[in-house]
C-alpha positions as MATLAB code, in Angstrom:
seq = 'MKKSLLAVVIPAVMLAGCGGGSDSDAGPNPDEKGAVTIQVIDGYLSNAEVCVDRNRNQACDAGELLAKRTDTKGQTSLSAEDRQYPLIARIIAGETSDNDQPDVVWQDTEFYAEAGSLFLSPFTTMAHLNQQTMLDFAASLNLDSSLLTQDYVALAATNPEAEKIHLYARSIMKMLGSTLAANNTETQKVQVQELKAFIQNLVNQNVDLGTVDLSVDAQGTVTRSARFTDLAGYLESRTLYTTFLNTFEYQPRKNIFENGTIHDPATGFTSEYEVTGLKLKSDLLHTNFLYVDDAVALSFMTPDRDQNTNAYNLLSVWSERDVASGDNTYLTADDFVGQTWYHLRDLASIRDGRAAASKPAFTEIRFGTEGQIEIQPRGEAAFDASWTIVPKNELPNPNNPPYMQIIRIPYGDIALRESLAGAKGMVLQTLFHHQDIVIAKEMMNIRFDEGEVDAASIVLLTRNKALAEAIYQAWQQ';
ca = [
      -0.031    0.005    0.006;
       1.388    3.372   -0.933;
       2.153    5.690    2.059;
       1.307    9.406    2.328;
       4.389   11.615    1.553;
       2.604   15.017    1.536;
       0.766   14.935    4.844;
       2.361   18.099    5.860;
       2.501   20.800    3.119;
       5.833   22.175    2.328;
       5.708   25.905    1.667;
       6.671   26.913   -2.005;
       9.377   29.079   -0.625;
      10.897   26.218    1.088;
      10.773   24.127   -2.110;
      12.506   26.888   -4.041;
      15.212   27.129   -1.334;
      15.989   23.375   -1.638;
      16.080   23.110   -5.491;
      12.503   22.374   -5.981;
      11.773   25.411   -8.118;
      10.911   25.204  -11.741;
      13.191   24.941  -14.824;
      11.473   27.237  -17.218;
      10.657   25.526  -20.528;
      12.344   27.146  -23.522;
      10.377   28.820  -26.186;
       6.839   29.311  -25.133;
       4.567   30.644  -27.759;
       1.984   32.864  -26.228;
      -1.115   34.141  -28.157;
      -2.018   37.761  -28.294;
      -3.495   37.514  -24.823;
      -0.235   35.835  -23.375;
      -1.882   32.401  -22.968;
       0.315   29.403  -23.628;
      -0.287   25.842  -24.469;
       0.702   23.309  -21.845;
       0.930   19.517  -22.345;
       0.263   16.491  -20.085;
       2.431   13.728  -21.290;
       3.584   10.092  -20.612;
       2.232    9.213  -23.873;
      -0.286   11.890  -24.908;
      -2.993   12.034  -22.173;
      -6.141   13.230  -23.702;
      -9.289   14.093  -21.390;
      -7.165   14.694  -18.353;
      -7.995   17.644  -15.949;
      -5.606   20.423  -15.205;
      -5.709   22.525  -11.999;
      -3.848   25.719  -11.110;
      -2.444   25.419   -7.760;
      -3.051   29.020   -6.759;
      -2.888   28.474   -3.088;
       0.125   26.090   -3.472;
      -1.316   23.258   -1.253;
      -0.647   20.565   -3.859;
      -4.334   19.687   -4.352;
      -6.959   20.561   -6.662;
      -9.343   23.023   -4.960;
     -12.645   24.621   -5.909;
     -12.100   27.241   -8.577;
      -8.633   25.972   -9.663;
      -9.721   23.577  -12.488;
      -9.214   24.743  -15.992;
     -12.391   24.925  -18.096;
     -11.080   22.706  -20.852;
      -9.554   19.135  -20.374;
      -6.659   18.145  -22.534;
      -7.077   17.261  -26.242;
      -5.721   14.295  -28.229;
      -2.162   15.701  -27.998;
      -2.472   16.022  -24.173;
      -2.648   19.783  -24.685;
      -4.814   22.599  -23.094;
      -4.331   26.365  -22.801;
      -3.089   28.245  -19.769;
      -3.624   32.131  -19.232;
      -0.703   34.388  -18.831;
      -1.744   35.249  -15.260;
      -1.801   31.594  -14.147;
       1.809   30.922  -15.408;
       2.936   32.119  -12.018;
       1.557   29.049  -10.132;
       2.323   25.471  -10.070;
       0.100   22.945  -11.934;
      -1.660   19.716  -11.188;
      -2.832   17.341  -13.809;
      -5.411   14.619  -12.876;
      -5.344   11.342  -14.903;
      -8.823    9.914  -14.289;
      -9.439    6.071  -14.461;
     -12.008    5.217  -17.059;
     -11.989    8.712  -18.699;
      -8.463    9.792  -19.588;
      -6.902    8.129  -22.744;
      -3.239    7.501  -23.290;
      -1.980    6.926  -26.768;
       0.434    4.444  -25.287;
      -2.592    2.183  -24.523;
      -5.394    0.854  -26.481;
      -8.067    3.024  -24.854;
      -8.591    4.678  -21.312;
      -6.418    4.300  -18.371;
      -7.494    2.433  -15.406;
      -5.612    4.020  -12.640;
      -6.036    7.564  -11.161;
      -2.776    9.521  -11.120;
      -1.621   13.073  -10.439;
       1.195   14.918  -12.142;
       2.804   18.140  -10.701;
       4.715   20.836  -12.313;
       6.342   23.865  -11.032;
       5.319   27.487  -11.839;
       6.425   28.258  -15.384;
       6.495   24.716  -16.697;
       4.771   24.044  -20.089;
       4.848   20.195  -19.459;
       3.178   17.915  -16.714;
       4.779   14.574  -16.720;
       6.113   11.765  -14.690;
       9.497   13.536  -14.727;
       8.143   16.916  -13.480;
       6.199   14.962  -10.798;
       9.297   12.923   -9.524;
      11.438   15.890   -9.520;
       8.923   17.768   -7.375;
       8.393   14.800   -4.968;
      12.137   14.570   -4.548;
      12.644   18.412   -4.297;
      15.024   18.298   -7.302;
      15.318   20.621  -10.334;
      14.611   19.007  -13.618;
      18.257   19.424  -14.371;
      19.304   17.335  -11.253;
      16.609   14.644  -11.905;
      17.641   14.309  -15.425;
      21.352   13.957  -14.299;
      20.359   11.234  -11.933;
      19.216    9.051  -14.718;
      21.856   10.203  -17.304;
      19.219   11.620  -19.479;
      19.210   14.830  -21.693;
      17.405   17.392  -19.539;
      16.426   19.386  -22.518;
      14.390   16.512  -23.963;
      12.435   16.124  -20.769;
      10.772   19.458  -21.399;
       9.968   18.797  -25.100;
       7.412   16.435  -26.837;
       9.605   13.317  -26.502;
       6.718   11.251  -27.874;
       6.894   13.070  -31.236;
      10.753   12.977  -31.280;
      10.966    9.251  -30.385;
      10.641    8.079  -33.843;
      13.796    9.692  -35.016;
      15.806   10.372  -31.718;
      17.137    7.308  -29.677;
      17.475    9.382  -26.678;
      13.812   10.599  -26.892;
      12.785    6.967  -27.373;
      14.507    5.970  -24.111;
      12.998    8.899  -22.317;
       9.453    7.790  -23.494;
      10.321    4.250  -22.104;
      11.309    5.792  -18.733;
       7.993    7.959  -18.791;
       5.664    5.131  -19.398;
       7.638    2.998  -16.784;
       7.588    5.566  -14.121;
       3.972    6.425  -14.678;
       3.050    3.047  -13.194;
       4.918    3.903  -10.014;
       3.022    7.096   -9.225;
       0.199    7.263   -6.626;
      -3.456    8.083   -7.223;
      -2.748   11.482   -5.600;
       0.377   13.386   -4.897;
      -0.060   12.490   -1.279;
      -0.173    8.763   -2.117;
       3.509    8.460   -3.336;
       6.181    6.702   -1.246;
       9.395    8.235   -2.367;
      11.570    5.706   -0.675;
      10.025    2.833   -2.505;
      10.180    4.845   -5.770;
      13.839    5.544   -5.339;
      14.550    1.791   -5.338;
      12.198    1.315   -8.160;
      13.850    4.109  -10.347;
      17.388    2.676   -9.724;
      16.402   -0.775  -10.689;
      14.664    0.547  -13.823;
      17.868    2.634  -14.655;
      20.037   -0.528  -14.488;
      17.517   -2.458  -16.615;
      17.144    0.031  -19.196;
      20.861    0.452  -19.632;
      21.015   -3.317  -20.001;
      18.564   -3.076  -22.965;
      20.530   -0.408  -24.501;
      23.726   -2.319  -24.348;
      22.026   -5.298  -26.083;
      20.745   -2.835  -28.783;
      17.036   -3.634  -28.050;
      14.480   -1.514  -29.725;
      13.204    0.468  -26.816;
      10.009    1.422  -28.704;
       8.954   -2.224  -28.545;
       9.304   -2.688  -24.853;
       7.052   -1.984  -21.814;
       8.486   -2.303  -18.281;
       6.863   -2.608  -14.973;
       8.658   -2.472  -11.570;
       7.049   -3.844   -8.298;
       7.370   -2.377   -4.941;
      10.599   -4.516   -4.298;
      12.273   -3.168   -7.373;
      11.631   -6.332   -9.653;
      11.457   -5.225  -13.196;
       9.109   -7.117  -15.534;
       9.523   -6.878  -19.441;
       6.681   -7.301  -21.800;
       6.128   -6.481  -25.463;
       4.648   -3.024  -26.173;
       1.253   -2.594  -27.890;
      -0.839    0.487  -28.318;
      -3.898   -1.007  -29.922;
      -6.045   -4.148  -29.860;
      -4.697   -5.323  -33.287;
      -1.063   -5.156  -31.984;
      -2.072   -7.042  -28.771;
      -3.863   -9.951  -30.552;
      -1.564  -10.657  -33.621;
       0.893  -13.517  -33.101;
      -0.518  -14.476  -29.660;
      -1.982  -17.601  -28.385;
      -4.735  -16.682  -25.897;
      -7.010  -18.711  -23.602;
     -10.591  -17.394  -23.225;
     -12.387  -18.042  -19.976;
     -16.065  -17.128  -19.286;
     -17.577  -15.856  -16.135;
     -20.204  -18.613  -16.679;
     -20.737  -21.931  -14.996;
     -21.619  -23.732  -18.194;
     -18.678  -22.264  -20.054;
     -16.088  -23.382  -17.551;
     -13.609  -24.869  -19.933;
     -11.319  -22.257  -21.521;
     -11.037  -21.979  -25.325;
      -7.751  -21.583  -27.054;
      -7.476  -18.964  -29.664;
      -4.337  -18.640  -31.987;
      -4.096  -15.321  -33.779;
      -1.677  -15.292  -36.726;
      -1.379  -13.357  -39.995;
      -4.886  -12.029  -39.655;
      -6.553  -15.355  -38.844;
      -7.985  -16.880  -35.695;
      -7.728  -20.585  -35.197;
      -9.540  -22.793  -32.698;
      -7.422  -25.974  -32.490;
     -10.132  -27.898  -30.389;
     -12.468  -27.723  -33.343;
     -10.017  -27.120  -36.140;
     -11.980  -24.003  -37.336;
      -9.995  -21.157  -38.801;
     -11.402  -17.830  -40.044;
     -10.213  -14.351  -40.728;
     -10.530  -11.672  -38.190;
     -10.865   -7.891  -38.195;
     -10.302   -5.284  -35.453;
     -12.070   -1.986  -35.243;
     -11.011    0.041  -32.281;
     -11.710   -2.339  -29.313;
     -14.011   -4.652  -31.284;
     -12.920   -8.033  -32.609;
     -15.023   -9.799  -35.197;
     -14.618  -13.126  -36.971;
     -16.772  -16.084  -38.053;
     -15.973  -17.538  -34.645;
     -16.953  -14.776  -32.334;
     -17.895  -11.069  -31.875;
     -16.435   -9.449  -28.814;
     -15.910   -5.957  -27.413;
     -12.778   -5.415  -25.205;
     -13.056   -3.173  -22.214;
      -9.671   -3.709  -20.538;
      -6.394   -4.701  -22.262;
      -3.237   -5.443  -20.339;
      -0.310   -7.548  -21.342;
      -1.004  -10.170  -18.791;
      -4.922  -10.115  -18.962;
      -7.722   -8.703  -21.072;
     -11.579   -8.403  -20.516;
     -14.215   -8.453  -23.050;
     -17.928   -9.021  -23.639;
     -18.461  -11.841  -26.032;
     -21.675  -12.735  -28.046;
     -22.390  -15.136  -30.829;
     -22.841  -13.764  -34.299;
     -26.132  -11.965  -33.938;
     -26.957  -12.880  -37.676;
     -27.017  -16.439  -36.630;
     -28.464  -16.316  -33.120;
     -31.091  -13.725  -32.222;
     -30.691  -14.766  -28.606;
     -27.287  -13.633  -28.258;
     -26.010  -13.311  -24.651;
     -23.300  -11.018  -23.258;
     -20.662  -13.060  -21.637;
     -17.749  -11.520  -19.690;
     -14.630  -13.098  -21.021;
     -11.031  -13.240  -19.517;
      -8.234  -13.426  -22.104;
      -4.706  -14.483  -21.077;
      -1.699  -16.332  -22.496;
      -2.253  -18.752  -19.599;
      -5.187  -21.015  -18.864;
      -6.467  -19.163  -15.851;
      -9.278  -21.495  -15.343;
      -6.916  -24.369  -14.519;
      -5.037  -22.206  -11.926;
      -1.874  -20.194  -11.661;
       0.558  -19.233   -8.876;
      -1.462  -16.782   -6.796;
       0.596  -15.671   -3.910;
      -2.076  -13.653   -2.065;
      -1.925  -13.232    1.819;
      -4.231  -11.624    4.340;
      -2.279   -8.293    3.681;
      -3.783   -8.104    0.198;
      -7.252   -7.986    1.794;
      -7.184   -6.452    5.325;
      -8.368   -2.942    5.330;
      -9.221   -2.869    1.577;
     -12.439   -2.988   -0.504;
     -12.656   -5.575   -3.294;
     -15.566   -5.659   -5.946;
     -16.959   -9.046   -6.741;
     -18.654   -9.577  -10.163;
     -20.510  -12.726  -11.160;
     -23.023  -13.895  -13.729;
     -26.379  -15.069  -12.003;
     -27.821  -16.290  -15.153;
     -24.860  -18.816  -15.653;
     -25.768  -20.356  -12.273;
     -29.624  -20.623  -12.611;
     -30.560  -20.374  -16.222;
     -27.848  -22.154  -18.423;
     -25.586  -20.665  -20.969;
     -28.210  -19.493  -23.524;
     -29.714  -17.135  -21.222;
     -29.122  -13.421  -21.117;
     -26.423  -12.483  -18.635;
     -27.577  -11.209  -15.082;
     -24.565   -9.430  -13.702;
     -24.228   -9.190   -9.956;
     -22.023   -6.628   -8.252;
     -21.033   -6.912   -4.689;
     -18.784   -4.612   -2.620;
     -16.605   -6.484    0.015;
     -15.074   -4.399    2.716;
     -12.314   -6.487    4.397;
     -11.578   -5.531    8.005;
      -9.222   -7.401   10.194;
      -9.020  -11.049    9.464;
     -12.231  -12.480   10.625;
     -14.322   -9.260   10.113;
     -16.023   -8.254    6.780;
     -18.906   -6.290    5.376;
     -20.851   -7.488    2.436;
     -22.926   -5.137    0.275;
     -24.822   -6.366   -2.768;
     -25.514   -3.508   -5.307;
     -28.700   -1.782   -4.298;
     -29.105   -3.497   -0.922;
     -28.355   -3.129    2.675;
     -24.839   -4.288    3.802;
     -24.398   -6.905    6.336;
     -21.474   -8.184    8.517;
     -19.861  -11.615    8.076;
     -16.603  -13.350    8.784;
     -13.658  -14.356    6.577;
     -10.407  -16.445    6.504;
      -7.745  -16.963    3.904;
      -6.050  -20.289    3.809;
      -3.390  -21.576    1.203;
      -4.250  -24.581   -0.719;
      -0.612  -25.659   -0.345;
       1.055  -24.707    2.842;
       4.206  -23.481    1.138;
       4.847  -22.384   -2.359;
       6.470  -25.245   -4.281;
       7.799  -24.518   -7.765;
       7.799  -28.198   -8.557;
       4.224  -28.666   -7.596;
       2.146  -25.914   -9.052;
      -0.276  -24.394   -8.756;
      -0.166  -22.495   -5.349;
      -3.484  -20.942   -4.670;
      -5.574  -19.697   -1.803;
      -8.960  -20.459   -0.467;
     -10.960  -17.379    0.829;
     -14.008  -18.436    2.997;
     -16.836  -16.079    3.673;
     -19.632  -17.567    5.580;
     -22.703  -15.352    5.477;
     -24.170  -16.407    8.963;
     -27.841  -16.328    9.538;
     -28.910  -13.758    6.847;
     -31.735  -14.634    4.689;
     -30.834  -16.126    1.308;
     -30.573  -13.493   -1.487;
     -30.835  -13.716   -5.170;
     -28.105  -11.105   -5.504;
     -25.765  -13.665   -3.736;
     -26.971  -16.553   -5.931;
     -29.013  -17.849   -3.059;
     -25.862  -19.168   -1.565;
     -24.976  -19.540    2.119;
     -21.514  -17.959    1.772;
     -18.582  -17.573   -0.636;
     -15.810  -20.017   -1.003;
     -13.463  -18.512   -3.376;
     -10.393  -20.410   -4.891;
      -8.023  -18.060   -6.334;
      -6.920  -19.104   -9.975;
      -5.088  -15.995  -11.318;
      -3.863  -12.721  -10.020;
      -2.415   -9.624  -11.691;
      -2.026   -6.298  -10.067;
      -5.681   -5.444   -8.886;
      -7.551   -8.218  -10.752;
      -8.147  -11.786   -9.332;
      -9.977  -14.446  -11.147;
     -11.428  -17.175   -8.876;
     -13.566  -20.212   -8.972;
     -16.497  -19.766   -6.443;
     -17.823  -23.004   -4.969;
     -21.503  -22.644   -3.776;
     -24.292  -24.536   -2.144;
     -27.347  -23.028   -3.852;
     -30.997  -23.473   -2.682;
     -33.300  -24.019   -5.689;
     -37.047  -24.704   -5.169;
     -36.508  -28.351   -5.331;
     -33.559  -28.471   -2.907;
     -29.954  -27.571   -2.542;
     -27.387  -27.960   -5.234;
     -23.614  -27.710   -5.276;
     -22.238  -25.418   -8.070;
     -19.151  -23.725   -9.189;
     -18.726  -20.394  -11.168;
     -15.838  -18.326  -12.402;
     -15.975  -14.813  -10.857;
     -13.826  -11.754  -10.971;
     -12.573   -9.652   -8.103;
     -10.955   -6.308   -8.367;
      -9.787   -3.541   -6.145;
     -10.125   -0.959   -8.962;
     -13.497    0.674   -8.446;
     -13.446    2.458  -11.720;
     -12.985   -0.746  -13.674;
     -15.542   -2.647  -11.613;
     -18.195    0.032  -12.290;
     -17.298    0.104  -16.048;
     -17.451   -3.767  -16.269;
     -20.877   -3.800  -14.509;
     -22.263   -0.977  -16.662;
     -21.150   -2.595  -19.844;
     -22.332   -5.993  -18.809;
     -25.904   -4.759  -18.483;
     -26.120   -3.365  -22.029;
];
């Protein structure tokens, strides 16, 4: 969990005194009224908010928000009188788009830039958090400081140094907190140094940095993945397993994407596919993607509506690994205590069979200390319950995968609810974990009119509220 760095606001005069003042960007082009164009950049961040921090409290307050959000180049206009103040950019989960990604971003983030800056970026933010000038921050990474205050995204195609800076930017972006106060500079210092060493090694190996994405965890471990900026780039030349949040579609399907065709080895069927935005269409399937990450993607799949007028809307999980068969999920109580997780399931799959229209159910689960929990189905009153987490295997054993957890949540004496599948509690066996997403098999004892039946269904849990809400809304369409 990220710790608060800015619980005590540092006056601007102190920041300036210790090297935190701005490095003015060269060559502003004011209009006839003195307004200038500013840019919010990691890649180009469009539909981001920008605030003028007139009271210098490092927060967006009433009256400080600019009227216009950023455009497709991450740009908006700043008046001449507001150039004397620091700036804050708010990247909003589910709303702001990044041209480094297929669609919107799914994590809130805040950038900061000192007064006079024309750019708000991960670099201006890290320099501010560490009370450094941009010159000093660039020197710490052996980067050309002049390029940090230019449009390095545009320059990257022809300038190797700008390409390296762009890789740094999209990697550091993932380290930043949801707010300025939610940054842990000590953790970030470790992450940045490990990132620096890793990137230098890539340079020494003559790796094309434009084809690489990097993530650094809190311990400083760097993970490399292939870079993609659109759905077509994500799919092509991959083999992906598709798992449905549906009892009767428990077995995953294997899809091989190659040279514009999709192949299902189980049936031997092959057809061409086409991608438009986040929509994938072939003779095998129609699906609209909502979330795309290198490790996991989420989409809503329907049969071809021309062939089946009773098309249903299945929430589908895509991964290079067969998540339904289990993966190594090293979750502990610390991943839950004091946190809120959002649980999404398809009630139709449990009761009505695979041909029925989906009935998404949304449950908010607020974990207290181990043993205390609050359950709140969407639109209903919350109730208290208990919970425990136990490993399926006592110790991780790389020679005996998978290593999974069981989360038990008995509901106690509450009346059975349709929103909770008519079950007496949750028994969740974790199958897959990536960042804020967990895929689990939920084992339930369900009460039907004719009696009780044991059932299992694939469910999704996430700590990302914006993503959970977007999934639930799209699922109901």
